[in-house]
C-alpha positions in Angstrom: 112.1 11.9 175.0 109.8 15.1 174.1 109.8 18.0 176.7 105.9 17.0 177.0 106.7 13.9 178.4 108.3 15.2 182.0 105.1 17.7 182.7 103.1 16.8 185.8 100.1 17.0 185.8 99.1 19.7 189.1 95.6 18.3 189.7 96.2 14.9 190.0 99.1 16.2 192.4 96.7 18.5 194.2 94.5 15.5 194.4 96.7 13.5 195.9 98.1 15.6 198.8 94.4 16.3 199.5 93.5 12.7 200.4 97.3 12.2 202.3 95.9 15.0 204.4 92.4 14.1 204.8 93.4 10.5 205.9 96.4 11.7 207.9 93.8 14.3 209.5 91.6 11.0 210.6 94.4 8.9 212.0 95.4 11.8 213.9 92.5 12.6 215.3 91.6 9.4 216.6 88.7 8.9 213.5 90.7 5.7 212.4 91.8 4.0 214.9 95.6 2.0 215.3 94.7 -1.4 214.4 92.0 -0.3 212.7 92.1 -2.2 208.2 92.4 0.6 205.9 90.1 -0.8 203.3 90.8 0.9 199.7 87.1 0.2 198.6 85.8 2.2 201.6 88.4 5.0 201.7 87.2 5.5 198.0 83.7 5.6 199.5 84.3 7.8 201.9 86.3 10.4 200.2 85.0 10.7 197.3 88.2 9.5 195.1 89.6 7.1 192.8 91.4 4.3 194.1 94.6 5.3 193.1 95.0 8.0 194.4 94.2 6.3 198.2 96.4 3.7 196.7 99.4 6.3 196.6 98.1 8.4 199.8 98.5 4.8 201.6 101.7 4.2 200.4 103.2 7.5 201.2 101.7 7.6 205.0 103.0 4.2 205.2 106.5 6.3 204.5 105.7 8.6 207.5 104.9 5.6 209.7 101.3 6.4 210.1 100.2 3.1 208.1 101.8 -0.3 208.2 101.2 -3.0 205.5 100.3 -6.6 207.4 99.9 -10.3 206.0 96.4 -10.8 205.4 95.2 -8.0 206.6 96.7 -5.3 203.9 97.3 -1.8 205.3 96.6 -1.0 208.7 96.6 2.3 211.2 99.9 1.9 212.7 100.3 0.9 216.1 102.7 2.1 218.7 104.1 0.4 221.7 105.3 2.0 224.6 108.7 1.6 224.6 108.7 2.9 221.0 106.5 5.6 223.0 109.4 6.6 224.9 112.6 6.1 222.4 110.0 8.8 220.5 109.5 11.4 222.7 113.1 10.8 224.0 114.4 11.7 220.3 112.1 14.7 220.0 113.6 16.4 223.2 116.3 16.4 222.1 115.8 17.5 218.5 113.0 20.0 219.6 115.3 21.8 222.5 118.1 22.0 219.6 115.1 23.7 217.2 114.3 26.3 220.7 117.6 27.2 221.4 119.0 27.9 217.3 115.6 30.3 217.5 116.7 31.7 220.3 120.0 32.7 218.8 119.0 33.3 215.4 115.6 33.6 214.6 114.1 37.3 213.0 111.9 39.6 214.1 109.1 38.1 211.4 110.1 34.6 212.4 109.3 35.5 216.7 106.0 37.4 215.4 104.8 34.3 213.4 105.5 32.1 216.5 103.6 34.5 218.9 100.6 34.5 217.2 100.3 31.0 216.6 100.8 30.0 220.1 97.8 33.3 220.5 96.4 30.8 217.9 96.9 27.5 220.4 95.8 29.3 223.4 92.4 29.9 221.8 91.9 26.3 220.3 92.8 25.6 223.8 89.5 27.3 225.2 87.4 25.6 222.6 86.1 21.9 222.3 87.4 21.6 218.9 90.2 18.9 218.7 91.1 19.2 215.3 91.8 22.9 215.4 93.4 22.1 218.3 95.6 19.5 216.9 95.9 21.9 214.0 96.9 24.7 216.1 99.7 22.6 217.8 100.9 21.3 214.3 101.6 25.0 213.4 103.1 25.7 216.8 105.7 23.3 216.3 105.8 23.8 212.3 106.9 27.5 213.2 109.1 26.3 216.1 111.5 24.5 213.2 111.0 26.9 210.8 112.7 29.5 213.3 115.1 27.3 213.7 117.0 27.3 210.4 118.3 23.9 209.8 116.5 21.9 207.3 117.1 18.4 208.5 115.9 19.0 212.6 112.5 20.3 210.5 112.1 17.4 208.0 113.2 14.5 211.0 111.0 16.8 213.4 108.2 16.6 210.7 108.3 12.8 210.5 108.5 12.4 214.4 105.3 14.6 214.8 103.4 12.8 212.3 104.1 9.4 214.5 103.7 11.6 217.6 100.3 12.4 216.7 99.0 8.9 217.7 99.2 10.0 221.0 99.0 13.6 220.9 95.0 14.1 221.2 95.3 11.1 223.8 97.5 13.5 226.1 96.7 16.6 226.0 93.2 15.4 226.7 94.3 14.0 230.3 93.2 16.5 233.5 95.1 19.1 233.6 97.6 18.9 230.8 96.1 21.2 228.3 96.4 24.4 230.2 100.4 23.0 231.1 101.1 22.7 227.5 99.6 26.2 226.9 102.0 27.8 229.6 105.0 25.7 228.7 104.5 26.9 225.0 104.5 30.6 226.2 108.0 29.9 228.6 109.7 28.5 225.2 108.0 31.8 223.3 109.2 34.2 226.2 112.8 32.4 226.4 113.4 32.7 222.6 112.0 36.7 222.8 114.8 37.2 225.1 117.3 35.8 223.0 118.3 33.2 225.9 119.4 30.1 224.4 120.2 27.9 227.5 116.5 28.7 228.8 114.7 28.2 225.1 116.4 25.1 225.2 115.1 24.1 228.6 111.6 25.4 228.2 111.0 23.2 225.2 112.8 20.2 226.9 110.5 20.9 229.7 107.3 20.7 227.2 108.2 18.1 225.9 108.9 15.2 229.0 105.8 17.1 230.3 104.2 16.4 227.2 105.8 12.9 227.4 104.8 11.8 230.3 101.1 12.3 229.7 101.1 9.9 227.0 102.9 7.5 228.4 101.0 7.2 231.3 97.6 6.9 229.1 99.5 4.6 227.0 100.3 2.3 230.3 96.7 1.8 230.3 95.5 1.9 227.1 98.1 0.3 224.9 97.8 0.8 221.2 97.9 -3.1 220.2 
């Protein structure tokens, strides 16, 4: 086998990742709704790319749980039941409280500074009306929190959970009063980590997830995504 046989086209890989990100973001912000069919031809027209890129992106998003392929309908945006959401949030609370605990225990000054910046970014986004910026800021906060935990397996697992939770996140943050409470809760997480109080950081993370779950489940109870 010649060495050139192993070379990868960076441009093609970059295009595929961009298509994934665009579709993932559209699902997260509700442009593509749970249960909606993801027709390749329409996606190609919307995104201005070929079917190969769209097909590969849908395959990756199916692996993440955001897309489900169903008989006679093809790819659709995944739905989530009330029971599944309960389980997702319960598992997330366990892992995220551990992440907060470990960040407080071992996080560097530079990592804490990045977390503070992420909190400030989210607070700023929460004062505006751009839902995409709000979701991006919240995702950045969680990513920074996971990085600070120093556990790659926790980050991998939580990233997958967050991809599914994004189906509910915008609805939970849109509940009256929830956004202000969310800002206050992540500030508590930051302060606990800064003070290197591992137990308090774990408790603050768990409380934040429990409050988010309460809002999301209340919405899902009234508006099932099936």
